C-alpha positions as CSV (number, residue, x, y, z in Angstrom):
1,M,55.9,-148.3,144.8
2,H,55.1,-144.6,145.1
3,T,53.5,-145.1,148.5
4,T,56.7,-147.0,149.7
5,A,58.9,-144.1,148.6
6,I,56.7,-141.6,150.5
7,T,56.8,-143.7,153.6
8,I,60.6,-144.1,153.5
9,A,61.0,-140.3,152.9
10,A,58.7,-139.6,155.9
11,I,60.7,-141.9,158.1
12,I,63.9,-140.3,157.1
13,L,62.5,-136.8,157.6
14,F,61.2,-137.9,161.0
15,L,64.6,-139.2,162.0
16,L,66.4,-136.1,160.8
17,L,64.0,-133.9,162.8
18,N,64.7,-136.0,165.9
19,W,68.5,-136.1,165.3
20,I,69.0,-132.4,164.9
21,K,68.8,-130.5,168.2
22,V,69.6,-126.8,169.0
23,L,70.8,-125.9,172.5
24,K,70.9,-122.4,173.8
25,E,74.1,-120.8,175.2
26,Y,73.1,-121.6,178.7
27,E,72.0,-125.2,178.0
28,R,74.0,-128.5,177.9
29,G,72.8,-131.9,176.7
30,V,73.8,-135.0,178.6
31,I,73.6,-137.8,176.0
32,F,72.8,-141.4,176.9
33,R,73.8,-143.9,174.2
34,L,72.2,-147.3,174.7
35,G,71.9,-146.4,178.4
36,R,75.5,-145.3,178.8
37,V,76.4,-141.7,179.3
38,L,78.8,-140.1,176.9
39,A,82.0,-138.6,178.2
40,Q,81.2,-134.9,177.8
41,P,77.9,-133.1,177.6
42,K,77.1,-131.5,174.2
43,G,76.2,-127.9,173.4
44,P,75.6,-125.1,172.9
45,G,74.5,-124.8,169.3
46,L,73.6,-127.4,166.7
47,I,74.1,-131.0,167.8
48,F,73.1,-134.4,166.5
49,V,71.3,-137.0,168.6
50,L,71.0,-140.4,167.0
51,Y,67.4,-141.2,168.0
52,P,66.4,-143.8,169.2
53,I,69.9,-145.0,170.1
54,D,70.7,-141.7,171.9
55,K,68.6,-139.9,174.4
56,M,69.3,-136.4,175.6
57,V,68.6,-134.7,179.0
58,K,68.9,-130.9,178.8
59,V,70.4,-129.1,181.8
60,S,70.4,-125.3,182.3
61,L,73.6,-123.7,183.6
62,R,71.9,-120.4,184.6
63,L,71.7,-119.2,188.2
64,I,68.8,-120.9,190.0
65,V,66.9,-119.2,192.8
66,L,65.3,-121.6,195.3
67,D,62.8,-120.2,197.8
68,V,63.0,-122.1,201.0
69,P,59.5,-122.2,202.6
70,P,59.0,-121.0,206.2
71,Q,60.5,-123.5,208.6
72,D,59.5,-124.0,212.3
73,V,62.7,-123.5,214.3
74,I,63.2,-123.7,218.0
75,T,66.3,-121.6,218.9
76,K,68.8,-122.5,221.6
77,D,67.0,-120.4,224.2
78,N,63.7,-122.2,223.4
79,V,62.0,-119.6,221.3
80,S,59.8,-120.9,218.5
81,V,60.1,-118.9,215.3
82,K,59.3,-119.3,211.6
83,V,62.3,-118.6,209.2
84,N,62.4,-118.7,205.4
85,A,65.4,-118.2,203.2
86,V,66.6,-118.0,199.6
87,V,69.3,-120.2,198.0
88,Y,71.2,-119.2,194.9
89,C,72.8,-122.0,193.1
90,R,73.9,-123.2,189.6
91,V,74.9,-126.4,187.9
92,L,78.6,-126.7,187.3
93,D,78.7,-130.3,186.2
94,P,75.7,-131.3,184.1
95,K,76.8,-135.0,184.0
96,K,76.8,-135.3,187.8
97,A,73.6,-133.3,188.2
98,V,71.8,-135.9,186.0
99,I,73.5,-139.1,187.2
100,E,74.2,-138.6,190.9
101,V,70.7,-137.4,191.9
102,Q,67.3,-138.0,190.6
103,D,66.1,-134.4,190.8
104,Y,68.8,-131.9,191.8
105,L,66.4,-129.0,192.3
106,Y,64.2,-131.0,194.7
107,A,67.2,-132.4,196.5
108,T,68.8,-129.0,197.0
109,S,65.5,-127.6,198.3
110,Q,65.0,-130.4,200.8
111,L,68.7,-130.2,201.9
112,S,68.3,-126.4,202.4
113,Q,65.2,-126.8,204.6
114,T,66.8,-129.4,206.9
115,T,70.1,-127.4,207.1
116,L,68.2,-124.3,208.0
117,R,66.4,-125.9,210.9
118,S,69.6,-127.6,212.1
119,V,71.8,-124.6,212.0
120,L,69.4,-122.0,213.4
121,G,68.4,-124.4,216.2
122,Q,71.9,-124.1,217.6
123,V,71.8,-120.3,218.1
124,E,70.0,-118.0,220.4
125,L,67.3,-115.6,219.2
126,D,69.5,-112.5,219.7
127,E,72.2,-114.1,217.5
128,L,69.6,-115.0,214.9
129,L,68.4,-111.4,214.7
130,S,71.8,-109.6,214.9
131,E,74.3,-111.9,213.2
132,R,72.6,-112.9,209.9
133,D,75.7,-112.5,207.8
134,K,77.6,-115.1,209.8
135,L,74.6,-117.5,209.7
136,N,74.2,-117.0,206.0
137,Q,77.8,-117.8,205.4
138,K,77.6,-120.9,207.6
139,L,74.4,-122.1,205.8
140,Q,76.1,-121.6,202.4
141,E,79.2,-123.6,203.4
142,I,77.2,-126.5,204.7
143,I,74.7,-126.7,201.8
144,D,77.5,-126.3,199.2
145,E,79.6,-129.0,200.8
146,H,76.7,-131.5,200.5
147,T,75.7,-130.5,196.9
148,D,79.2,-130.6,195.5
149,P,79.0,-134.4,194.7
150,W,75.9,-133.5,192.6
151,G,77.7,-131.0,190.5
152,I,75.8,-128.1,192.1
153,K,77.5,-124.9,193.4
154,V,75.6,-123.0,196.1
155,S,76.9,-119.4,195.8
156,M,74.8,-117.6,198.4
157,V,72.1,-118.3,201.1
158,E,70.1,-115.4,202.5
159,I,67.7,-115.5,205.5
160,K,64.7,-113.6,204.3
161,Y,62.4,-113.2,207.3
162,V,62.1,-114.2,210.9
163,D,58.5,-114.4,212.1
164,L,58.4,-114.0,215.9
165,P,55.4,-114.9,218.2
166,Q,53.2,-111.9,219.2
167,E,54.2,-112.2,222.9
168,M,57.9,-112.2,221.9
169,Q,57.4,-109.1,219.7
170,R,55.7,-107.3,222.7
171,A,58.5,-108.3,225.0
172,M,61.2,-107.0,222.6
173,A,59.2,-103.8,222.1
174,R,59.2,-103.2,225.9
175,Q,62.9,-104.0,226.0
176,A,63.7,-101.6,223.2
177,E,61.6,-98.9,225.0
178,A,63.5,-99.5,228.3
179,E,66.8,-99.2,226.4
180,R,65.8,-95.9,224.8
181,E,64.8,-94.5,228.3
182,R,68.1,-95.7,229.8
183,R,70.0,-93.9,227.0
184,A,68.0,-90.7,227.5
185,K,68.7,-90.7,231.2
186,V,72.4,-91.3,230.6
187,I,72.5,-88.5,228.1
188,H,70.7,-86.2,230.5
189,A,73.0,-87.1,233.3
190,D,76.0,-86.4,231.1
191,G,74.6,-83.0,230.2
192,E,74.1,-82.2,233.9
193,L,77.6,-83.2,234.7
194,Q,79.1,-81.1,231.9
195,A,76.9,-78.1,233.0
196,S,78.0,-78.4,236.6
197,E,81.7,-78.6,235.5
198,K,81.3,-75.4,233.5
199,L,79.5,-73.7,236.4
200,F,82.3,-74.7,238.7
201,Q,84.9,-73.2,236.3
202,A,82.8,-70.0,236.0
203,A,82.6,-69.7,239.8
204,E,86.4,-70.1,240.2
205,T,86.9,-67.4,237.6
206,I,84.5,-65.0,239.2
207,S,86.0,-65.6,242.7
208,Q,89.4,-64.6,241.4
209,N,88.1,-61.2,240.2
210,P,85.3,-59.6,242.1
211,T,84.6,-57.1,239.3
212,T,83.5,-59.9,237.1
213,I,80.3,-60.6,239.1
214,Q,79.5,-57.0,239.1
215,L,79.7,-56.9,235.3
216,R,77.5,-60.0,235.2
217,Y,74.8,-58.3,237.3
218,L,74.8,-55.3,235.0
219,Q,74.4,-57.6,232.0
220,T,71.5,-59.2,233.7
221,L,69.9,-55.8,234.3
222,M,70.2,-55.0,230.6
223,D,68.6,-58.3,229.7
224,I,65.6,-57.6,232.0
225,S,65.2,-54.1,230.7
226,A,64.9,-55.3,227.1
227,D,61.5,-56.8,228.0
228,N,59.9,-53.3,228.2
229,S,58.8,-53.9,231.8
230,S,57.7,-50.8,233.7
231,T,59.0,-52.2,237.0
232,I,62.2,-54.1,237.6
233,I,62.7,-55.8,240.9
234,F,66.3,-56.9,241.3
235,P,67.2,-58.3,244.7
236,L,70.8,-57.5,245.1
237,P,72.8,-56.8,248.3
238,I,74.2,-53.3,248.3
239,E,77.6,-54.6,249.3
240,L,78.1,-56.1,245.9
241,L,77.9,-52.7,244.3
242,K,80.5,-51.0,246.4
243,G,83.0,-51.3,243.7
244,L,80.9,-49.1,241.4
245,M,80.2,-46.4,244.0
246,P,82.6,-43.4,244.4
247,K,84.7,-43.6,247.5
């Protein structure tokens, strides 16, 4: 009799421990009662699960970061590159995430990989390197559209790294060097053009007033004498100094 009472108490205690569940603020419990899912997920806080009639599947509502492994991509201009990305998503509907797909994390990861190869294979290498924001937006829209029936919201997709072949890296380095040389020559030519324009303006000013060139020659003599040279050779036609000589 005493043994029977202990057994019954142990069974009741075991059932109570299995019936009482505590879910965190970011967790929800999808309850299956005799194989049928209840209308609304439970949680957070203290909930009761009538084990073994009910079975609960816990789902986290926190932001999930999925690392998409490097994918071999052949761009539109036939360049083979390796590209990896990061997908940020969260569960909006725990019921759909459990019922509509077997493993929503694995499914989202596989969908991200195939979408990455498909989208980046339609663009050229220059667009892949220079227009990442547009490509990230396009990837996010496509993946989010396909995961919506699973109750998954993809909030952001970021291309992390584009691994180029060695020969392509060398070619791009040569191209960048040639571009820098071109810009340097253009800047130098612009400087020469501006200098020639200023010299032309100065020549016009001097030609209008002959005294100006004489003052300029005197200034040049002062600049040379500041070097403490013992001898100054200044080739100057004497006709240019007539204005300074007494009549």
